N, C-alpha and C positions, 0 to 999 in steps of 0.2 A: 571292369572298365579299361577301355583301350588307353594306351600310353599318351596319345594326343589329347584325348579328354581329360586325363589326369593332370597334365601340365596346365591346361587351361583352367581347370578348377583351381589349382594351387595359385596362378597368377591372380585369379579373382579374389581368393582368400587374402593374399598378400595385399591387394590393392585394399580391400575392406579393411584390414588391420591398420594400414597405413592412414587412411581416411578417418578411422576412429581415434587413432592417436593424435592426429592433427586436430580433429574437432575438440578433443578433450583438452589439448594444449591452449586452444583459443578460448574455450569457456570453461575454465576449471571450476567455477563456482556452481556450476549446473551439473556436477558429477553425481550428486546424490540429492534426491528430493527431501530428504530429512534435514539437511543442513541449510535451511532457509530462514530469513526472518518472517515475522508474522505480525503485521500492525494492526491493531484493533482499538476501539474505543472502549475504555473501562469505565468513565463517568463523564456525564454532562451535569453542570450545575447552572440552572437558570432559574430566575424567579417564577413562582406559580401564577402570580397575577400581575399583568402589565397593562398600563393605561396608554393611550395615544400620546406620543411625544416623549415618553419616558426613555431615559438612557438605561439601556439593558446591558449588563455585564454577563456574558456567557463564558464559563470555564469548561474547557474541554480536556480531559485527561486521557492520553493515549498510551498504549503500552506495546512492548514488543514481547509477543508470546512465543517467538521463534527460537531457534537453535543458535543464532549468530547475530552479533552485534551490526547495527547500522550506522555508517560513519558519515553518511552524506546528508543532505537535506531533505526533509520530509514535509511536503505541502499538504496542508489541511485546508479544506474549503468549507465556508459557511453559506448556507442557502436559505432563503425565505421563499416559500411557495415555488420551489425548484428554480428560482432565480438566483444566480451567484451574487452574493453580496460582498464577500471578502474573502482573500486566500491569505493564511498565515503560515508560519513554518517553524520547525525545530531542526536543529543540527544535532545529528548523532542520537541514537537511542540503543543502548545496550540490551542484550537478551535479559529477558525477565525484569526490565526496568520500566518506569513510567516517567512521563513529562506532561505538564499542563501548559496549555496555551489559552489566551485570553482574547476574546472578540467583543467589540462594542457595537451595538445596534440601537438606532433611534427608533422606537417602535412607531410603525406607521400601519394603520389599519384601513384607511380609506373606506370604501363601501363594505369591506369584508368584516365579519365579526371575529374571526379566527385566522391565524396565520400558522403555517406548517414550518417549523424550523428544523433544518436537518444539517448534519455534519459528515463530511467524507474525508477520511485519511488517504494518504497517497493519492490525492486528487488527480494528478496527472499520470498515474500509473507507472512511475519511473522505477519503482522497486519491485523486483520479482520476488513474490511471497509465497509461502506455503500454502496460504488460503487467500485468495484474491475477493472472495465473497463477504468478508466480515468487515469491510471497510466503512460501512455506513452506520 
């Protein structure tokens, strides 16, 4: 390799190393994919039979199956037939720990015989997780 090409290559390597160090210092928590939280629903407690107009209490237990604690707020959304009904939250969730949140819904059926109730953790996708696909 010619000397001019070698100097050019070394400058590119220096720039790459400097950029890598800069990126790692700006985003220190993304350094390894194994050190991330992972929020999932571990249990949903809801009555089996509900009548029109009933006050329904829904208890949702979430857990952090990841490797690090979550110190901030986690938003959990409650849907009926894909329509957002309520957003609740918990603050902080240590690794390998669980918390329960409660939702209240006044059952409305209208012309429908059944309703589909769903819960989504990290509703607003604010927490970078090990697995983003287990939040429903």
